[in-house]
N, C-alpha and C positions, 0 to 999 in steps of 0.2 A: 754818772748815771748808774743805777743799780742793775745788776745782771739778772735779777728776778723779775718776772712779769706778774701783774696782778692776776688773781684767779679769774678764769672766765666764768660766765654765768652758768654754763653747763657743768663745770667742775663743782661749783657751789651747790647747784641743784642736786647733783649726784651725791655729794657729801651729806647734804640734808637727808636724802633718802636713806643712806647707809646708817647714819646716826639714829634716825627715827626707827628703823627696823631693829637696831640694837636695843634701843630703849623699849620698844614694844615687846621684844623677846624677853627682856629682863623683868619688866614689871607689868606687862599687859598693855593692850591698846587703850582700854578705858582709863587706866591709872596713869597714863603718860600725858603730860600737858605740852602744849606748844612752848611754854616758858622753859620746861625742862629740856626740850630739844634744843632751844636757843642757847641755854646755859651750857649744855654738853658741847655745842659747837663753838662756844665762846663768841657769840654774836648777839646783837640786840634782837628783841622780838620783832621790831620793825624790819630789820634785815631779813628775818625769816619770812615775814608777811610779804615781802617783795616777791618771793618765789612761790609761797604757798599760804593760803588764807586759813585752811583747816587741816586737821589730821587726815580727814578723808581725802583731801586734795593730794596729800603726800602719798597715801596708799594707792590712790587711783593712778598717780603718775608712775609709781613703782610697777604697778600691775601692767600699765601700758608699755613701759620700757621692757619689762621682762617677758611679756607675752607677745611682743611684736614678732619674734622669730616663729612663734606658733602660727600667727596670721600669715606670715610669708610661706610657711610650710603648707598650709591649707591652699593658698593660691597656687603654689608650685604643683601640688598633688592633683588639684582639679584640672590641670592642663596635661596630666599624664594618663596613659591608659590604665585601666583598673586591673593591672596584672599583679601577680604575687610579688614580683620584684619591686613594684611601686609601693605596695603595702609594707614590705620589709623595710624599704628606705624611709617611709613615713615613721615607722617605729624607731628606727635607728636615730633619725634626726630628732624625734620627740624626746628620746632618752637623753640626748646631748643637751637639748633645751631645758629639760627638767633639772639636770645637774647644775646648769647655770642659774636657774631660777630658784634654787634651793632656799634662799632666805625668805622669799615671798611665800612659798608653799609652807615653810615652817610656820611663818606668821599665821597663815590661813588655818593650818591645823591646830595651832595653839589658841586661836581666837575665834573658834567656830560660832560661838554665841553672838559675838560682835559682828561677825561676817554676815549674818542673816540680815542685819540692818544696813549693810553697805551695798552700794550699787554694783561693785565689782563682782559680786556673787553671781548675778544673773548673766553677766558678760562671760564669766568663766564657764558656766554651764553651757552657754551657747557655743563657745569655742570647742569644748569637749564633744558636744553633739556633732559639730562639723568634722572633727577628727575621726570620730567613730564612724560617721557616714562614709568616710574615705576608705575605711577598712571593710565595711560590710553594709549591704543595702538595708534600708529600714524594714523592708518586707522579708528579709532573710529568715530562715527558720530559727527558732529560739536557741538551739545549740550553737549555731554559727554566731549569733549576736553575743551570747555569753562568752564564747571563746575570744571574740574580738575585744570585748570589754575586759576580760581577764588578762589579755595581752597587755593592754594599757595599764591595768592595775599592778601587774608584775613589775613594770618600770617604776611606778610610784613606790612600791614596796622596797625596791632596791635602793632608791634614793632616800626614803624617809623611815619606813618602819624597821627595816633590817639594821639601820645604823644604831638603833637603840639596843639591839640584841647581839650584834656581832662584836667580837673583841677588836682590839686595836690593830690586829694583824690583817683585817679585811679592809681593803680600800674601796672607795666609791667606784673606781673603774672596774674592780673585780666583781662587785655586786651588780653593776650595770651589764657587764659582759654575760654573767650568768642569767640575769633577767632577760636580756635580749635573746639568749638561746631558748628560753621558755616561751617568750613572746613569739619567736619565729615558729616554733612548733604549733602554738595555738593559732596563729594567723594562717599558717599553711592548712591546718585542719578546717578552719572557718572558710577559707577560700575554696577548698574542695567541696564543702557542703553547699556553697552558693553557686558553683559553676557546674555541678554535676547534673 
């Protein structure tokens, strides 16, 4: 009897997701076919179809898997008092989630035209709206809303935008630490504006 076990369905599903994202990054979503994904995986197209029927099914599954921590963060934060400490913790956890979801967000950034046609776009906007609502009330003064939004954007910049400009001596952890310092200042200022 062999000491190796067959790949579990979830392992295969995850491998399909990884390879699909690699190909989407290399040649774009539109130019990548299911056949090419199957070939890269060295499986038949029928085996791929067992898990996913379309490229959008693959992207939707990646989106769901990588954004599940954001949904959990929203659920957690909704049960917490709207204190500055809670808001700081939301930003800290969101930064960690962003780092883990880097491949998905890179795909989204590089395939913006395609994304307009995919259903995940609206779901992402909704999640971002929930997160922003945890940081600042919808009826908060404009300067408070802008500070809260910029706090989120600083985390995105650390994970994505700055990686293109920084040299090899700057790590993702260093960029995130700096962005969290900025986000902390912004959210403290926004909190003061909404509680004064």
